[in-house]
N, C-alpha and C positions, 0 to 999 in steps of 0.2 A: 504494500500500500504506500502511496506517495503522500507528500505533504499537501495540505489543502487549507484554504482560508476559511475561517468560520468567525463571523462577527469581528473582522479586523485583526484576528489573531491567526497564527499558524498552528495547525494541529499536526503534531509530530507523533505518529503512531510508534510504538504501541500504546502510549498513554500519557501524552502531555501536550501542553500548549506553550507557546513562546511568542515573544514580540520580535518582529523583524525590523531592523534599522538598516537603511540602504546606504549609509555613510555620506549622505548629501545634505544633512541639516535637520534630520528628524531626531527627536528626543522626548523624554517625559520629564516632568519636574515635580518635586515635592516642595511646597512653600516652606520658608523658614518657620520653625516651630520648636518650642522648648522640648518637645518629645524627641527631637533629634540632637539635643545637646548631650554628647557623650561625655563632655568634660574630660577628666583624666581617668575616668572609670573604664570598666570592661565593656567590650562590644564584640559583635560578630557580624561580618558581611559575608553572605554566601550566595552563590548562584551557579547556574549551568550556562556556558557560553559556547557558541559555535561561530568562528570567524569565517566570513565568506571570502576574506582576502588571505591568500596563501602566503604572501609576503607583505609586510607592512612597510610602506615607503619611508625613506629616511626623513621625509618632511612632515609627517603627521602621525602621532600616536592614535590609537583607537581606544576611547574611554568607555569602560563598562559603567562606572559610577563616578561622579565628580562633584566638586563644589568649589567654585572660584569666586563666590560672592563675599568671602570672608578672608581673614588674614591667614587661615590655615590651609586652604586649598587642598583638601583631601581628594585623592584620586586613586582609583583602581583601574589599570589600563594595560593594554599590550604595547610594549615599547616599540619605538621606531627601529627599523632594521632587522633585529634578530627575532622579533615576534614572541618575546617572553612576557609573562605577567609581572607587573610591578604594582606595589602599593606604597604610596608615599604622600608627602605634603611638603609645602614650603618650610624650610628650616629644620627638617628632620631627615634622618637617614632613611632611604628607601629600602624596602624589602623587595628583592628581585628573584623571580623564579629561575629555574635552571633548564626547563624544557620549553621547546617551541610549541605554542598553542595556536598560532596562525596557520592552521593546516587543514581546515575544513571539517574537522572532527569535533564532537561534543567534548567539553572539559568541565569538570567540577572545580570551582575556585572558592577558596575560603580564606578570609583574613580574620584572625581571632586574637583579641588582646585581653589578657587577664589582669594586667596592671601596667605600671609605667617603668618598671625596673628592667634589668638586663634579661634578655631571653623570655620576655613576657608577651611578645607579639610575634605571631607566626603567619606565614603564607603557605597554604597547602594547594597543590594542584593535583587533581585526580587521586586524592587520598594520601599523597606523599608530602611531608613537610619539605619545602624547597628553600625556605629562608626563615630565619629566626633572629630577633634582635630587640632593640629598645625603641619604644615610641612613647615619649612622654608628652606628646602634644595635647593641649587643652582644646578639645573640639567643641566649639560653640555653634549655635544654630546659624543656618544660612540656607539658601536654596540648594537642594540636592538635584543634580542632573543625572538621569539614567539614559545612557547612550550618548553622552557628550560630556566634555569638560566644562563648557559653559555654552552660551547661546551662539558662539561663533567658532568653536575649536574642538578638535578631537572626536569627531563624530564616529560612532560605532558602525561597523559594516558587518552585519551578521545577525545572529539570534541571541537573545537573552531569555532565560527561562528560570522560574522558581527563585527569583531574587528575594532574599530575606535579609533584613537588617534587624539585629537584636541589640538593644541598648541595655547595659547593666549586667551582661553575662557573656563570658567566653564559652560559647556552646561547645567548642572543641578546645581541649587543653593544649596550649602552645608548646608545652614540654614534650608532648607525644611526637613520635616521628612518623606515625601513620594513623589514618582515620579508619574506623570500621563502621 
């Protein structure tokens, strides 16, 4: 069975829906709200992604989720050139994955922070911890962009499914090397 459109979404058999972003300016937003103030506490960002672009050009990253309306500019994206997942923000060390995900296949991506100390933030791709480090950023509310860095940059080209943002809990323990 092939993919088909149902109510503006893509149905991906055998059992899920995803949003398609064509890389040319479409995105979703969540307005600034205190419920998205992570502060310096724990959080988890999780999703399934499929990049329609097999190589990401050196001129533009592809953003899964971003926020450029505040001083912290949180971003989860596929880096330019190598096509690896990166989580970062202005002023902090980025966590960068080790495997290429700009390959047309579905990938499970997780960022989990249990605190602000050393090795309390981890990036997992397909169940394997690919980066661990320190992220002490105080995340305050701002507009969240899904499928873009902001209104003019980093547009996602592909599918995003089952995006989940959890404030106040590291759903996955950053000290673990694999997810089950």
